[in-house]
MARTI-758822 format. One record per atom (N, C-alpha, C): residue number from 0; atom name; y, x, z. Coordinates in nm, 3 decimals, decimal comma. Layout:
N
  num  atome    north     east       up
  NUM     CA        Y        X        Z
...
//
This chain:
132
  num  atome    north     east       up
    0      N    2,529   -0,476    0,422
    0     CA    2,384   -0,487    0,411
    0      C    2,321   -0,501    0,549
    1      N    2,395   -0,552    0,644
    1     CA    2,341   -0,561    0,779
    1      C    2,234   -0,668    0,794
    2      N    2,224   -0,764    0,703
    2     CA    2,122   -0,866    0,712
    2      C    1,998   -0,834    0,628
    3      N    2,003   -0,726    0,554
    3     CA    1,890   -0,686    0,471
    3      C    1,779   -0,634    0,562
    4      N    1,655   -0,652    0,522
    4     CA    1,542   -0,602    0,603
    4      C    1,533   -0,449    0,595
    5      N    1,600   -0,382    0,683
    5     CA    1,614   -0,236    0,679
    5      C    1,480   -0,163    0,686
    6      N    1,393   -0,204    0,775
    6     CA    1,264   -0,137    0,790
    6      C    1,183   -0,152    0,661
    7      N    1,179   -0,274    0,609
    7     CA    1,104   -0,299    0,485
    7      C    1,162   -0,220    0,368
    8      N    1,293   -0,202    0,365
    8     CA    1,353   -0,123    0,258
    8      C    1,314    0,024    0,267
    9      N    1,309    0,078    0,387
    9     CA    1,266    0,217    0,404
    9      C    1,120    0,233    0,361
   10      N    1,035    0,141    0,406
   10     CA    0,893    0,148    0,369
   10      C    0,878    0,131    0,218
   11      N    0,956    0,044    0,158
   11     CA    0,952    0,026    0,012
   11      C    0,987    0,156   -0,059
   12      N    1,092    0,222   -0,015
   12     CA    1,131    0,349   -0,078
   12      C    1,019    0,453   -0,066
   13      N    0,955    0,458    0,050
   13     CA    0,844    0,552    0,068
   13      C    0,730    0,518   -0,027
   14      N    0,697    0,390   -0,039
   14     CA    0,590    0,350   -0,131
   14      C    0,625    0,383   -0,277
   15      N    0,750    0,364   -0,315
   15     CA    0,791    0,400   -0,451
   15      C    0,770    0,549   -0,473
   16      N    0,811    0,629   -0,376
   16     CA    0,794    0,774   -0,389
   16      C    0,646    0,814   -0,392
   17      N    0,562    0,743   -0,318
   17     CA    0,418    0,771   -0,321
   17      C    0,355    0,732   -0,454
   18      N    0,405    0,626   -0,516
   18     CA    0,343    0,578   -0,640
   18      C    0,367    0,672   -0,758
   19      N    0,474    0,744   -0,756
   19     CA    0,508    0,831   -0,870
   19      C    0,402    0,940   -0,892
   20      N    0,366    1,020   -0,791
   20     CA    0,261    1,120   -0,818
   20      C    0,126    1,058   -0,849
   21      N    0,099    0,937   -0,799
   21     CA   -0,026    0,870   -0,833
   21      C   -0,031    0,842   -0,983
   22      N    0,076    0,787   -1,037
   22     CA    0,081    0,757   -1,180
   22      C    0,077    0,886   -1,262
   23      N    0,147    0,987   -1,216
   23     CA    0,148    1,114   -1,288
   23      C    0,008    1,175   -1,292
   24      N   -0,066    1,165   -1,181
   24     CA   -0,200    1,225   -1,179
   24      C   -0,293    1,159   -1,281
   25      N   -0,276    1,028   -1,303
   25     CA   -0,355    0,960   -1,407
   25      C   -0,316    1,014   -1,544
   26      N   -0,187    1,027   -1,569
   26     CA   -0,140    1,080   -1,698
   26      C   -0,186    1,222   -1,724
   27      N   -0,181    1,304   -1,620
   27     CA   -0,226    1,443   -1,633
   27      C   -0,375    1,448   -1,667
   28      N   -0,454    1,367   -1,597
   28     CA   -0,598    1,364   -1,625
   28      C   -0,626    1,313   -1,767
   29      N   -0,550    1,213   -1,810
   29     CA   -0,565    1,163   -1,947
   29      C   -0,534    1,274   -2,048
   30      N   -0,429    1,350   -2,022
   30     CA   -0,391    1,459   -2,112
   30      C   -0,501    1,567   -2,116
   31      N   -0,558    1,598   -2,000
   31     CA   -0,664    1,701   -1,995
   31      C   -0,791    1,656   -2,066
   32      N   -0,823    1,527   -2,057
   32     CA   -0,948    1,477   -2,115
   32      C   -0,932    1,422   -2,256
   33      N   -0,808    1,391   -2,295
   33     CA   -0,786    1,330   -2,426
   33      C   -0,823    1,181   -2,429
   34      N   -0,849    1,123   -2,313
   34     CA   -0,885    0,981   -2,304
   34      C   -0,756    0,902   -2,286
   35      N   -0,717    0,829   -2,389
   35     CA   -0,589    0,758   -2,386
   35      C   -0,600    0,614   -2,338
   36      N   -0,720    0,557   -2,342
   36     CA   -0,739    0,419   -2,302
   36      C   -0,866    0,408   -2,218
   37      N   -0,861    0,324   -2,118
   37     CA   -0,972    0,308   -2,023
   37      C   -1,004    0,443   -1,959
   38      N   -1,132    0,470   -1,929
   38     CA   -1,164    0,595   -1,860
   38      C   -1,274    0,676   -1,929
   39      N   -1,323    0,627   -2,043
   39     CA   -1,432    0,700   -2,109
   39      C   -1,549    0,714   -2,014
   40      N   -1,608    0,830   -2,011
   40     CA   -1,716    0,858   -1,916
   40      C   -1,669    0,951   -1,805
   41      N   -1,540    0,958   -1,784
   41     CA   -1,483    1,051   -1,687
   41      C   -1,469    0,982   -1,551
   42      N   -1,558    1,015   -1,459
   42     CA   -1,555    0,953   -1,326
   42      C   -1,428    0,988   -1,249
   43      N   -1,380    1,110   -1,267
   43     CA   -1,257    1,150   -1,196
   43      C   -1,139    1,065   -1,244
   44      N   -1,132    1,042   -1,375
   44     CA   -1,025    0,957   -1,428
   44      C   -1,039    0,814   -1,377
   45      N   -1,160    0,764   -1,374
   45     CA   -1,182    0,629   -1,322
   45      C   -1,136    0,617   -1,177
   46      N   -1,169    0,715   -1,094
   46     CA   -1,126    0,710   -0,953
   46      C   -0,974    0,716   -0,941
   47      N   -0,910    0,800   -1,024
   47     CA   -0,764    0,807   -1,021
   47      C   -0,702    0,674   -1,064
   48      N   -0,756    0,615   -1,169
   48     CA   -0,705    0,486   -1,217
   48      C   -0,721    0,380   -1,109
   49      N   -0,837    0,373   -1,048
   49     CA   -0,862    0,270   -0,946
   49      C   -0,782    0,297   -0,819
   50      N   -0,766    0,422   -0,781
   50     CA   -0,687    0,453   -0,661
   50      C   -0,542    0,408   -0,681
   51      N   -0,486    0,439   -0,797
   51     CA   -0,350    0,397   -0,827
   51      C   -0,344    0,245   -0,844
   52      N   -0,443    0,189   -0,913
   52     CA   -0,447    0,044   -0,935
   52      C   -0,456   -0,033   -0,805
   53      N   -0,540    0,012   -0,714
   53     CA   -0,555   -0,056   -0,586
   53      C   -0,424   -0,051   -0,508
   54      N   -0,355    0,061   -0,514
   54     CA   -0,225    0,076   -0,451
   54      C   -0,128   -0,029   -0,507
   55      N   -0,124   -0,040   -0,639
   55     CA   -0,035   -0,134   -0,706
   55      C   -0,074   -0,279   -0,678
   56      N   -0,203   -0,304   -0,655
   56     CA   -0,248   -0,440   -0,627
   56      C   -0,211   -0,487   -0,486
   57      N   -0,218   -0,398   -0,388
   57     CA   -0,198   -0,438   -0,249
   57      C   -0,057   -0,417   -0,197
   58      N    0,010   -0,312   -0,240
   58     CA    0,140   -0,278   -0,183
   58      C    0,246   -0,387   -0,202
   59      N    0,259   -0,449   -0,319
   59     CA    0,364   -0,551   -0,331
   59      C    0,352   -0,666   -0,231
   60      N    0,233   -0,720   -0,214
   60     CA    0,215   -0,830   -0,119
   60      C    0,239   -0,782    0,025
   61      N    0,194   -0,661    0,055
   61     CA    0,218   -0,605    0,189
   61      C    0,368   -0,590    0,214
   62      N    0,443   -0,546    0,113
   62     CA    0,588   -0,531    0,129
   62      C    0,657   -0,665    0,144
   63      N    0,610   -0,766    0,072
   63     CA    0,665   -0,901    0,091
   63      C    0,641   -0,949    0,234
   64      N    0,522   -0,924    0,285
   64     CA    0,490   -0,965    0,422
   64      C    0,575   -0,887    0,522
   65      N    0,595   -0,759    0,497
   65     CA    0,676   -0,677    0,587
   65      C    0,820   -0,727    0,588
   66      N    0,877   -0,748    0,470
   66     CA    1,015   -0,798    0,463
   66      C    1,025   -0,939    0,521
   67      N    0,925   -1,022    0,491
   67     CA    0,926   -1,157    0,545
   67      C    0,923   -1,159    0,697
   68      N    0,841   -1,075    0,754
   68     CA    0,835   -1,067    0,901
   68      C    0,967   -1,020    0,958
   69      N    1,027   -0,922    0,893
   69     CA    1,155   -0,870    0,942
   69      C    1,265   -0,975    0,931
   70      N    1,273   -1,042    0,818
   70     CA    1,375   -1,146    0,797
   70      C    1,353   -1,264    0,891
   71      N    1,227   -1,297    0,917
   71     CA    1,196   -1,411    1,005
   71      C    1,230   -1,384    1,151
   72      N    1,256   -1,258    1,185
   72     CA    1,296   -1,227    1,322
   72      C    1,189   -1,162    1,408
   73      N    1,084   -1,113    1,346
   73     CA    0,980   -1,042    1,421
   73      C    1,042   -0,919    1,486
   74      N    0,993   -0,885    1,603
   74     CA    1,044   -0,769    1,675
   74      C    1,043   -0,644    1,586
   75      N    1,153   -0,570    1,584
   75     CA    1,159   -0,450    1,499
   75      C    1,048   -0,350    1,527
   76      N    1,006   -0,337    1,654
   76     CA    0,898   -0,241    1,682
   76      C    0,769   -0,282    1,613
   77      N    0,740   -0,413    1,605
   77     CA    0,618   -0,459    1,540
   77      C    0,627   -0,440    1,389
   78      N    0,743   -0,471    1,332
   78     CA    0,763   -0,451    1,188
   78      C    0,750   -0,302    1,154
   79      N    0,812   -0,216    1,233
   79     CA    0,804   -0,072    1,209
   79      C    0,661   -0,021    1,225
   80      N    0,593   -0,070    1,327
   80     CA    0,454   -0,027    1,348
   80      C    0,366   -0,068    1,230
   81      N    0,382   -0,191    1,185
   81     CA    0,304   -0,237    1,069
   81      C    0,340   -0,157    0,944
   82      N    0,467   -0,127    0,926
   82     CA    0,508   -0,045    0,812
   82      C    0,447    0,093    0,816
   83      N    0,447    0,154    0,934
   83     CA    0,386    0,286    0,949
   83      C    0,237    0,283    0,924
   84      N    0,171    0,181    0,977
   84     CA    0,026    0,168    0,955
   84      C   -0,003    0,145    0,808
   85      N    0,079    0,066    0,741
   85     CA    0,059    0,042    0,597
   85      C    0,072    0,172    0,517
   86      N    0,172    0,251    0,549
   86     CA    0,188    0,379    0,478
   86      C    0,065    0,467    0,502
   87      N    0,026    0,481    0,627
   87     CA   -0,093    0,562    0,659
   87      C   -0,216    0,506    0,588
   88      N   -0,234    0,375    0,593
   88     CA   -0,351    0,311    0,534
   88      C   -0,359    0,336    0,385
   89      N   -0,248    0,322    0,315
   89     CA   -0,251    0,340    0,170
   89      C   -0,273    0,485    0,131
   90      N   -0,220    0,579    0,207
   90     CA   -0,243    0,721    0,179
   90      C   -0,389    0,757    0,204
   91      N   -0,444    0,711    0,316
   91     CA   -0,584    0,738    0,348
   91      C   -0,675    0,675    0,243
   92      N   -0,646    0,551    0,204
   92     CA   -0,726    0,483    0,103
   92      C   -0,720    0,557   -0,030
   93      N   -0,602    0,598   -0,071
   93     CA   -0,585    0,667   -0,199
   93      C   -0,668    0,794   -0,204
   94      N   -0,653    0,878   -0,103
   94     CA   -0,727    1,004   -0,105
   94      C   -0,877    0,983   -0,083
   95      N   -0,912    0,882   -0,007
   95     CA   -1,053    0,849    0,010
   95      C   -1,117    0,805   -0,120
   96      N   -1,050    0,720   -0,194
   96     CA   -1,105    0,672   -0,321
   96      C   -1,105    0,781   -0,426
   97      N   -1,007    0,867   -0,422
   97     CA   -1,008    0,982   -0,515
   97      C   -1,129    1,070   -0,491
   98      N   -1,168    1,083   -0,364
   98     CA   -1,281    1,169   -0,330
   98      C   -1,413    1,108   -0,376
   99      N   -1,437    0,983   -0,339
   99     CA   -1,559    0,914   -0,382
   99      C   -1,543    0,764   -0,354
  100      N   -1,621    0,686   -0,427
  100     CA   -1,610    0,540   -0,415
  100      C   -1,658    0,489   -0,281
  101      N   -1,743    0,563   -0,213
  101     CA   -1,798    0,515   -0,086
  101      C   -1,750    0,598    0,034
  102      N   -1,631    0,655    0,024
  102     CA   -1,581    0,740    0,132
  102      C   -1,536    0,658    0,252
  103      N   -1,540    0,722    0,368
  103     CA   -1,491    0,657    0,490
  103      C   -1,340    0,633    0,482
  104      N   -1,270    0,723    0,417
  104     CA   -1,125    0,708    0,402
  104      C   -1,089    0,581    0,328
  105      N   -1,165    0,552    0,226
  105     CA   -1,141    0,429    0,151
  105      C   -1,159    0,307    0,241
  106      N   -1,266    0,306    0,317
  106     CA   -1,294    0,192    0,406
  106      C   -1,190    0,182    0,516
  107      N   -1,153    0,294    0,575
  107     CA   -1,052    0,293    0,681
  107      C   -0,918    0,244    0,626
  108      N   -0,878    0,296    0,510
  108     CA   -0,752    0,255    0,450
  108      C   -0,750    0,106    0,417
  109      N   -0,860    0,057    0,362
  109     CA   -0,868   -0,086    0,329
  109      C   -0,862   -0,171    0,456
  110      N   -0,933   -0,128    0,559
  110     CA   -0,933   -0,204    0,684
  110      C   -0,796   -0,207    0,750
  111      N   -0,729   -0,094    0,752
  111     CA   -0,595   -0,089    0,812
  111      C   -0,493   -0,169    0,731
  112      N   -0,508   -0,166    0,600
  112     CA   -0,420   -0,247    0,515
  112      C   -0,438   -0,394    0,546
  113      N   -0,563   -0,438    0,550
  113     CA   -0,593   -0,579    0,577
  113      C   -0,543   -0,619    0,715
  114      N   -0,567   -0,535    0,814
  114     CA   -0,522   -0,564    0,950
  114      C   -0,370   -0,578    0,955
  115      N   -0,299   -0,485    0,893
  115     CA   -0,152   -0,491    0,893
  115      C   -0,101   -0,617    0,826
  116      N   -0,161   -0,650    0,712
  116     CA   -0,118   -0,770    0,641
  116      C   -0,146   -0,896    0,722
  117      N   -0,258   -0,898    0,791
  117     CA   -0,291   -1,012    0,877
  117      C   -0,189   -1,025    0,990
  118      N   -0,159   -0,914    1,057
  118     CA   -0,062   -0,917    1,167
  118      C    0,074   -0,964    1,116
  119      N    0,115   -0,917    1,001
  119     CA    0,244   -0,958    0,945
  119      C    0,245   -1,107    0,911
  120      N    0,136   -1,157    0,853
  120     CA    0,129   -1,300    0,820
  120      C    0,137   -1,385    0,947
  121      N    0,065   -1,345    1,050
  121     CA    0,069   -1,418    1,177
  121      C    0,209   -1,411    1,237
  122      N    0,271   -1,294    1,228
  122     CA    0,407   -1,279    1,283
  122      C    0,505   -1,372    1,212
  123      N    0,494   -1,381    1,081
  123     CA    0,582   -1,471    1,006
  123      C    0,561   -1,616    1,051
  124      N    0,436   -1,657    1,055
  124     CA    0,406   -1,795    1,097
  124      C    0,451   -1,820    1,239
  125      N    0,433   -1,723    1,325
  125     CA    0,476   -1,738    1,465
  125      C    0,628   -1,755    1,473
  126      N    0,701   -1,674    1,397
  126     CA    0,847   -1,685    1,397
  126      C    0,893   -1,820    1,341
  127      N    0,823   -1,869    1,243
  127     CA    0,865   -1,995    1,179
  127      C    0,822   -2,119    1,258
  128      N    0,703   -2,114    1,319
  128     CA    0,648   -2,236    1,379
  128      C    0,611   -2,221    1,527
  129      N    0,591   -2,099    1,573
  129     CA    0,540   -2,081    1,709
  129      C    0,644   -2,086    1,818
  130      N    0,769   -2,070    1,782
  130     CA    0,872   -2,069    1,885
  130      C    0,956   -2,196    1,886
  131      N    0,915   -2,292    1,806
  131     CA    0,995   -2,416    1,797
  131      C    0,975   -2,506    1,916
//
């Protein structure tokens, strides 16, 4: 497995482990409220659903970009830094959105996620076309 994107695999495993309690928290809230579909009028359930949903919406593409950058030959320090920032960003975003829809944590997490994904996309393009 020496050619596999090692950094991206570690970050993927961490994201999988982070997603499990997020999904469980939605299920627990559903059990407490008896709301089996959508969110009813429960704002806490809605925030949990959206926090987990946003994680599921952004993390796969971010992981593809991370693995792509690593496979394309981007410097390991840059791939690792982006992976670390992505983990921090998604945790900050999750807890920020759980707290309130307009929290600073949500904005910071979203901004760091976007920045990391942008850097990874540029790194991939640079590796493919910038060094030729």
